[in-house]
C-alpha positions in Angstrom: 0.1 0.1 -0.1 1.2 3.3 -1.2 2.0 5.7 1.3 2.5 8.8 -0.6 0.2 9.9 -3.5 1.4 9.5 -7.1 2.3 13.1 -8.4 1.8 15.0 -4.9 5.5 15.7 -4.8 6.3 14.1 -2.1 3.8 15.2 0.8 1.7 13.3 2.9 -1.6 11.7 1.7 -5.0 10.6 3.1 -4.9 6.9 3.0 -7.1 5.2 0.1 -10.8 4.7 1.6 -11.4 1.1 1.6 -14.1 0.1 -1.4 -17.2 -2.2 -1.1 -16.8 -5.7 0.4 -18.0 -8.2 -2.0 -19.2 -11.1 -0.1 -16.0 -13.6 -0.8 -13.8 -10.7 0.2 -15.4 -10.1 3.3 -15.2 -13.8 4.3 -11.5 -13.5 3.7 -11.0 -10.8 6.0 -12.6 -12.7 8.7 -10.6 -15.7 8.3 -7.2 -14.1 8.0 -8.2 -12.0 11.7 -9.5 -15.1 13.3 -6.1 -16.6 12.2 -4.0 -13.7 13.5 -5.6 -14.3 16.8 -4.8 -17.4 17.3 -1.4 -16.6 16.0 -1.0 -14.2 18.8 -1.0 -16.8 21.7 -4.6 -17.1 22.4 -6.0 -20.5 23.8 -5.9 -23.1 21.3 -8.2 -26.2 21.2 -5.3 -28.1 21.7 -4.9 -26.6 25.2 -8.3 -27.9 26.4 -9.9 -24.5 26.7 -12.6 -23.6 24.2 -12.4 -20.6 22.1 -15.0 -18.1 22.7 -16.0 -16.9 19.1 -16.8 -13.0 19.3 -18.4 -10.7 17.2 -16.7 -10.5 13.7 -13.9 -7.9 13.5 -14.1 -5.2 10.8 -11.2 -3.6 8.9 -8.8 -6.1 10.3 -8.9 -4.9 14.1 -8.3 -7.4 16.5 -11.0 -9.2 18.4 -10.9 -9.0 22.2 -12.8 -11.7 24.3 -13.6 -11.8 27.6 -12.9 -15.2 29.6 -16.1 -16.7 31.3 -16.2 -16.1 35.0 -15.3 -19.1 37.0 -15.5 -20.4 40.5 -18.8 -18.7 40.7 -17.5 -15.0 40.8 -19.2 -12.3 38.8 -18.4 -11.4 35.7 -18.0 -7.5 36.5 -13.9 -7.5 36.3 -13.5 -7.6 40.0 -11.7 -9.7 42.2 -13.4 -13.3 42.5 -15.0 -13.8 45.8 -14.2 -16.4 48.0 -16.4 -18.9 49.3 -19.1 -18.2 51.7 -18.4 -14.6 51.4 -21.4 -12.1 51.3 -21.5 -10.0 48.1 -22.4 -6.6 50.6 -19.8 -4.0 51.6 -21.9 -2.9 54.6 -21.8 -4.5 58.3 -23.4 -8.1 58.3 -26.9 -8.2 59.8 -25.6 -11.0 62.1 -23.4 -8.7 64.0 -24.6 -8.7 67.8 -25.3 -5.2 69.8 -22.7 -4.7 72.6 -23.3 -5.8 76.0 -25.0 -3.4 78.7 -22.4 -2.9 81.7 -23.3 -2.0 85.4 -26.6 -2.4 86.6 -28.4 -2.0 83.4 -26.7 -5.3 82.2 -28.6 -7.3 85.5 -31.8 -9.0 85.3 -34.9 -6.8 86.6 -35.1 -8.7 89.8 -31.3 -7.6 90.6 -31.4 -4.3 89.2 -34.5 -3.8 91.6 -32.3 -5.5 94.3 -29.7 -3.2 93.6 -31.4 -0.1 93.4 -32.8 -0.7 96.9 -29.4 -1.0 98.0 -27.9 2.2 96.6 -31.0 3.9 98.3 -30.4 2.5 101.5 -26.7 3.3 101.9 -27.9 6.7 100.4 -30.2 7.1 103.4 -27.8 6.1 105.9 -25.3 8.3 104.7 -27.6 11.4 104.6 -28.7 10.4 108.3 -25.2 10.3 109.4 -24.2 13.8 108.2 -27.3 15.4 109.6 -26.2 13.4 113.2 -22.7 14.8 112.8 -24.2 18.3 112.1 -26.3 18.4 115.2 -23.4 17.0 117.4 -21.1 19.8 116.3 -23.8 22.5 115.9 -24.5 24.8 118.8 -27.4 24.1 120.8 -30.9 24.5 119.2 -34.2 23.6 119.2 -33.8 20.4 117.6 -30.6 19.2 119.9 -32.8 20.2 123.1 -35.8 18.0 121.5 -33.5 15.2 120.2 -30.4 15.3 122.4 -30.6 11.7 123.5 -30.9 10.3 119.5 -27.8 12.4 118.6 -26.0 11.5 121.5 -26.7 7.5 121.2 -26.0 7.4 117.3 -22.5 9.8 117.7 -20.9 8.0 120.9 -18.9 6.1 121.1 -17.5 5.7 117.9 -18.3 8.9 116.0 -17.3 11.6 118.5 -15.8 14.7 117.4 -13.5 16.2 119.6 -12.5 19.5 118.4 -9.4 20.4 121.3 -6.9 20.2 118.5 -8.4 23.2 116.7 -9.3 24.9 120.0 -8.2 28.6 120.3 -5.8 26.8 123.1 -5.4 23.1 122.4 -4.6 20.7 124.9 -0.6 21.2 126.1 -1.0 18.5 129.2 -0.2 15.0 129.7 -2.9 13.2 132.0 -2.1 10.1 133.4 -4.7 8.1 135.7 -3.5 6.1 138.4 -5.2 4.0 140.7 -4.5 1.8 144.1 -6.5 -0.8 146.1 -7.0 -1.4 149.6 -6.7 -4.8 150.3 -8.2 -6.9 153.5 -6.1 -10.1 154.2 -6.7 -13.6 155.2 -5.9 -12.2 158.6 -8.5 -9.6 159.1 -5.7 -6.7 158.2 -6.0 -3.8 155.7 -2.9 -3.2 153.3 -2.8 -0.5 150.8 -0.8 -1.4 147.2 1.2 0.8 145.5 0.0 3.3 142.8 -0.7 1.5 139.1 -0.2 3.3 136.0 -3.0 2.4 133.9 -2.9 5.0 131.2 1.1 4.0 130.7 -0.2 0.5 130.4 -2.7 1.5 127.6 -0.2 3.4 125.9 2.3 0.4 125.9 -0.4 -1.7 124.4 -1.0 0.7 121.8 2.7 1.3 120.5 3.5 -0.6 118.0 0.1 -2.5 117.4 -1.3 -2.1 113.6 -5.1 -2.7 115.1 -5.1 -1.4 118.6 -8.6 -2.0 120.1 -10.7 0.7 121.0 -11.3 0.1 124.6 -7.3 0.6 125.2 -7.4 3.7 123.3 -10.6 5.3 124.8 -12.2 3.6 127.7 -9.7 5.1 130.7 -9.4 8.4 128.8 -13.2 8.9 128.0 -14.1 7.6 131.8 -11.8 10.3 133.5 -13.0 13.1 131.3 -16.7 12.0 132.2 -15.7 12.1 135.7 -14.1 15.7 135.3 -16.6 17.1 133.7 -19.5 16.1 136.2 -17.8 16.7 139.5 -17.0 20.1 140.8 -13.5 21.2 142.2 -14.4 19.0 145.4 -15.3 16.0 143.4 -18.9 16.4 144.0 -21.1 15.3 141.6 -23.2 17.6 139.8 -26.7 15.6 138.7 -27.4 12.1 138.2 -24.8 12.2 135.2 -21.9 12.7 137.7 -23.2 10.1 140.1 -23.0 7.5 136.8 -19.5 8.8 135.9 -18.5 7.8 139.3 -19.9 4.4 139.3 -18.0 3.7 135.8 -14.6 4.8 136.6 -15.1 3.0 139.8 -15.9 -0.3 138.5 -13.1 0.3 135.7 -10.5 0.8 138.1 -11.7 -2.2 140.4 -11.3 -4.8 137.3 -8.3 -3.4 136.2 -6.8 -4.0 139.4 -8.3 -7.1 140.0 -6.7 -8.5 137.1 -3.3 -7.6 138.5 -4.4 -9.7 141.7 -2.2 -7.5 143.9 -2.8 -9.6 147.3 -2.0 -12.5 148.3 -4.4 -16.0 148.6 -7.0 -14.9 150.2 -6.7 -11.3 150.3 -9.6 -9.1 148.4 -10.2 -5.7 147.2 -12.3 -3.6 149.8 -11.5 0.0 148.3 -10.5 1.8 145.2 -8.9 5.2 145.2 -8.0 6.9 141.7 -5.7 9.9 140.8 -4.8 12.0 138.2 -1.1 12.9 137.1 -1.0 16.0 135.2 2.2 17.3 133.4 2.9 20.3 131.4 3.9 19.4 128.0 7.6 21.0 127.1 7.6 24.0 124.8 10.1 23.9 121.6 13.4 24.8 121.8 13.1 27.8 119.7 10.2 29.2 121.7 10.8 31.5 124.8 7.5 30.4 126.6 8.5 29.2 130.3 6.4 26.5 131.6 6.7 24.1 134.8 7.1 20.4 134.0 6.2 19.6 137.8 3.7 17.1 138.1 0.4 18.0 139.8 -2.4 15.6 141.4 -6.0 15.6 141.5 -6.5 12.6 144.0 -10.1 11.0 144.6 -11.7 10.1 148.0 -11.8 6.2 148.7 -14.6 4.2 147.2 -15.7 0.9 148.8 -16.2 -2.0 146.1 -20.0 -3.0 146.3 -21.7 -6.1 144.6 -22.3 -4.4 141.3 -19.1 -3.5 140.8 -18.0 -7.1 140.7 -17.9 -9.3 137.6 -20.0 -12.4 136.8 -19.1 -15.7 138.9 -17.0 -13.3 141.3 -17.0 -14.6 145.1 -16.7 -17.4 147.6 -20.6 -18.6 147.1 -20.0 -18.5 143.2 -17.9 -21.7 143.8 -20.7 -23.6 145.2 -23.0 -23.0 142.0 -24.4 -19.7 142.9 -24.9 -17.2 139.3 -24.6 -13.9 139.0 -22.5 -11.1 141.1 -22.7 -12.9 144.5 -20.6 -11.8 146.8 -20.4 -10.8 150.9 -20.2 -6.8 151.2 -17.1 -6.4 152.9 -16.1 -3.8 155.6 -15.3 -0.5 154.1 -13.0 1.9 155.6 -14.3 4.1 158.3 -17.4 1.9 158.9 -17.8 -0.1 162.5 -18.1 -3.4 162.9 
């Protein structure tokens, strides 16, 4: 086929347009196109792959065929779908909703129980805060009418002591001491030495990870109760004064009785207490001068009464008697 038109002077020319195709010529051209496709590396019958007939090529153009989809893949030109895979790109319909946490994740019955428990805890907390407020608040109408209820709730575990934040904080060490007057087996009276009850409580608390409430507060609170309900001459002020006297006397007797200060056959007839008050030394950088000489407040002798004795104490209890049964001993100053 000529690329130049004769007589054009060497310039480029438009290729000749194809003429009409006759019946025999068209068939020959299709056969030639099919032969060219087979010779270009297409699949043949000898390889075991069937040749798919496509549309007839025109003007010798190369025929392009699409291979049939295999293994269930879609004929859309994308990657073949794997077995069991869903054809949708969105989230699976079988995805479950996230589990609810906390109380909302419980059954209805358990939710009701948990709600009731939380409500009770909230009410108890509010009531406790209200009692503490009434305890530390100045005297008012509520405390005058319901003071006993407030005291029963607060004492002894929740007592609020503001001495540390007072204008003049407590700067004294107060130690309680006790001694006993014994009636010996021979009928004579003998007085023991002073026992350091506060020092014994302090020694039991030091180094203890869980000190008992009794060791920390029983003796201290009993002494504060007595001092607050008696005048300077140790006379009780009202019924609280008499109650505090009985309380501190019984504590002293039980502590001394456990020590067994006398010999065999000796009995505690009377007890006596006193306080040893010592001022705390000021720091070295302070110019304050205080006396470190101890001062004492000594209480009168108190006779031991049957109500002060523990259960099963006394000679009659050995014969099967029940309760605090014991004969009353002669007290100091009494006539036989």
